[in-house]
N, C-alpha and C positions, 0 to 999 in steps of 0.2 A: 323489558327494555334494559334492565340492569345486566342481564346475561349478555345481551348484544353489545352493550358498552364494554364489558370485560373482555369479550372476544376481539373487539375492535382494538382495544388497548394492547392486548396480547400480540395481535398481528403488527401493530405499530412498533412494538419492541423488537419482534423478529425481524421486521424490515430494517430497523436501525442497525441491528447486529449484522445482517447480511450486507448492508452498505459499508459498514467498517471492515468487514472480513474480505470483501472483494474489491476494496479500494486499490486502484492500480499502483499506488505508492508502496503498499505493502508487498505486492508481488515483485515489483522492480527492486525495492530495497533488499528484500530477502535474497533474490537471486544474486544481486551484486555482492552481498555479504558473503554468500556461500562460494561463489566463484572467486571472489577476492582472497579468501582464505586459501583455496586450493592453489591459486596462482602465486600467492606470497610464499606458501610453503615450498612450491617448486623453485621459487627465486632465491631461496635462502642459501643454498649451496649449489651454484650452477657448475657445470663441467667447464673445462678449459675451452672445449670446442664451441659451447654455447656462448661463452664470453667473446671468443674470437668472431663468431658470427654477428654479435652485437657491438663489435668494436670497443669492447672493454666495459660496456654499460651493463648493469644488472637489470635488464629490461623487465624480466618477470617479477622481480622484487618491487620495482617502482610501479609497474602496471597493477600488481596485486594490491599494493598500498593505496593506489588511486581508486580502484574498484571498492575496496573497503570504506574509504572515505565517502565515496558517492553513495554507497548502500546505506551507510550510517546516516548521511544527510537526509535521505529519503525517509527513513524510519523516525528520525528526530522530527522532520517536518510533519509526518503523520501524527506523531504524539502531541506536537504543539498546536496543530490545526486540524483536529479531527473532523471527520465527515459529519455534517448534520443531516439527520433524516428529514426528508420533505415534510412540511407541515401541512396537515390536511385542511381544506377550507373549512371555515367556521360555519355554523348553522345559520347564522345571520346572513351570510353572503349567498347562500343557496336560494334558489327560486322557491317562492312560497305559494305559487298559484296552484300547484299540485298537477299541472298538465305536463305529461311527458313531451320532451323535445321542444319546449318553448324557451 
């Protein structure tokens, strides 16, 4: 019984780790940060033709900074409110009759 309990607790830890790893906020935040850095770098020194197209607005710079802010928001949100692993039902709440399917 002790080995079974150890295996169950080990699987619960792995489940919690997988839940945190594949949280959608991690994926969205990471992608927005990466693309935000790329777009911000592209917007630091735009060409005259690009500025003329955007009517004088440094659109890549502002969009990149907004993407960085959004990505950081998602990552901070993940840090402040981490995913809680589902709590397994307690033994007292389970059926004690011993008959399957009842």
